[in-house]
N, C-alpha and C positions, 0 to 999 in steps of 0.2 A: 137569666143568663149571667153566669159569674165570670166568664172569660173576658179578658180585656186585651186587645191587640193594639199596639202603638203603630198603626199604619199611617201613611201620609194622606193628607187632603190637599186637593189642588189649590184651594183658596189660601192655604198656609204658605205656599211657595213664593218666594220673593219675585221670581221671574214670571209668574203667572199673569197674563194680560189683565190689567185693571178693569177694562171694559167688560170682560167676561165675569170677573169677580163681582163687579157691581150688579150685573144682571142676576147672578145667583143670589146675592144679598137682597135684591129687590123682591125676588120670588119668595124667599124665606119671610121677609117682613110682611108681604101680602097675605101669605097663608096663615102665619101665626096670628096676625091681627084679625083677619076675617073669621078664623075658626075659634078665636078666643082661647088659644092653647093655655095661656098662663093665668087665665081668670081664677082657677081654683086656688092659686097661691096668694091671692090678695089678702085674705084674713091672716095668713101666716106672716106676710110682710108687714101688715099693719101692726101686729103684735110686736114684731122686732123693732119697728120704728118708734112705737110708744115706749118700749123698754129702754131705748137709747135717747129718747127725747128729740129725735131728729125729724125734720121735714124735708131735708135735702138728700136726694139719692144721686150717687155717682155711678153711672153704669159703665163698666169696663168691658172692652171687647164688644162694643155695641153693634158692630157691623152696620147694617142699614137701619137699626133701631126696631127690629121686629118684636122684641119682647116687651117693649116699653110703652108704646102708645096706649094700648088697652088697659094695662096695669095702672099707669099714671092716671088715666081718666077715672077708673073705678075707685082708686084711692081718694081722689079729690072730691068724690061724691059722698064720702063717708064723714060723719060728724067728727070734727077735730082734725081732719086730714085735708081740709080745703087748701092749705098753703103748700102742699107737697109739690116739690119741684125736682125734675130730673135733668142732670147734665150728662149728655152722651159723650163717650170718649172711645178711642180705639188707637191701636198702633198704626192702622191704616185709615185715617179719618175719611168720612164720606159726607162732607158738608152739603153736597147737592141733595142727597136723600134726607139729611137731617133738617135742612131748611124747610122742607115740606112738612115734616112732623112738628117743627117749632111753630109754624103758622097755624096748623090745625089744632094745636094744643091750647091756644089762647093764653100763652104765658106759662104753661105747665112744663114745657120741655125746652132746654137750651143745649148747647154743645160746645166742646173744646176743639178748636181747629188744629192745634198742635198735636203730634203723636203722643200717646200716653201708654207707657209700659205698665201692664197690670202687676208686674212683679215689684215695681218701685213707683208707686203712685206719688206724684208731686204733692208736697205738703199743702199747697194752696187749694187743692181739690178736696175739701172737707165734706163729710156726709156719710151716710150709710151706703156701702158699696154693694153693687149687684153685678152678677154675670148671668146673662140669659143665653142658653144654647151655645156656649163657647168654651166652657171649662174643660170639656173633653179634648180640646186642641192641645192642652198642655200635658207634657210628660210628668210623671209623679214628682220629680224634683222641682219643676217649675210650678206645678199645682200646689205643692206644699209651700213654696216661697210666696205665692199669692196670699195664702192664708196667714203666713208668718208676718208679712208686711202689714196686713190689717191688724193683727194682734199687737205688733210693735207700735203702730200709730193709734191704737185704741179706737179703731173704726169698726163698727158692726159690718157684717158682710153676709150676703145671701147668694148662694149658688143654685141655679135653676136650669134643669135640662128637660126639654119638652118630649120626653119619652121615658118608658119604664124599663128599657133594655130587654126587649123580648124578640124572639125570632120572627114573630108575625109582623113586627114593625119593619124588619128588613124586607119581607115579602111585599109590604105596602110600598116601600121605596122603589121596588122594581116594577110594580104593576100600576096601581091606582094613582099614585102621586105624580108620575110622569105625565099621565093623561090630563090630570088637573092643571099641571104646569102649562101644558100647551094651550089649554082653554083660558087660563087666568092671565097669561101674558098680554093678551089684547086689552086688558082692563087695568093694568098696573100704571101707577103714577109715581114720579113724573114720567111723561112719555119720552122714550128713547128709540130712535131708529136702530141704533146698535143692538138693542135688546131684541128687536124683531129679527134682525139679520142673523144674530148668533143663536136664535131659538129655532127659526123656521128654515132658513137657507143653509146655514152652516151650524148645525145644532150642538155647539160646544156647551152652551149653558145647560140644557137638559141632561146631556150625557155626563158632564162633570158633576151636576147636582145628584144624579143617581149614584155615582161613585162616592162622593163626599157624604151623602146621606147614609149610605151603607156603612162607611167607615166611622161616621159619627157614632152610630149605635155600638159598634164594636169597641170604640175607644172610650165610651162612657164609663164613669166610675159608679158602681152600684153603691147603695147607702153604706154598707159596712166599710168599703174602701174610702168613702168620703169622710166617715167618722175617724178612721185611722189616720188619714192625712191631717185632719183637724187636731187630733191629739198630739201628733208629732210637731205640728206648727205651734202648739200652745202647751209646752211641757209643764208650765207652772199652773195650768188649769185656771187661767185668769178670765176665760171666756165661758159663757153658757152656750152649749152646742145642741142643736136639734137637727135630726136627719130623718128622712122618710120619703114616702110617695103619696101623692094625692091623685084622685081620678078626675079626668076631664069628662065633659058630657058625652063625648064620642065613645067612651070606654077606654081610651088611652090613658096614660099616666104622666105625671110630672114628678121627676126625682128632685129632691131639694136638700140643701144643707144651709142652716142658719146659725150665725154666731154673733154674740155681742158681749161687751165687757160685763163682768159680774158687778 
């Protein structure tokens, strides 16, 4: 699918109720973690970390941290990667969700409580930058600015989207995934009465998730557009860029862009 539509997602809207946004993020974290969506990119990220000599990862737009937990655990199990540490950041921080991940990670995950703008990352947040499942939220000018900021600060960066941008993924968002969400909500941690209320009694969480999931796929940048953004952000070609897709065990794909200083 080559088409890209810059539609709105509910979770991006400043007035959107934070309790519903948190419930949607909890669902994404639960599904991404339990399905191991980003496990196929671990070798790619390891290579990029080794190329930059980094053990510190700064995740931008972390949401509830869905892309991080499994990836960090898998990295720390690899030889030479035992000291890998992830700092979660977001423009809308979610420390309640991040505290759980930090405890479970046994020191592998921390977080920044202050809001962090991915377009202008504070200088004290050093490390290899990652964005999981969130790059499509940014219009082309902002998406390019994120890469340009990494180039300017000589920070490696990895962009990962848990889909391959196919029409059948939209069909899944309309059919199977809502059923899984209704089943999975009962088992999500930390426990929230608000999540149960806005899932089963007033189903704003599943309805908004269906819309945002559909729009996410339509807004995703395919590999050729990711590479074009990178080249505009790095006119002097001072970074090494890699782009492509890798398969998940379920048959779905992960789209990625990796860049680090030459």
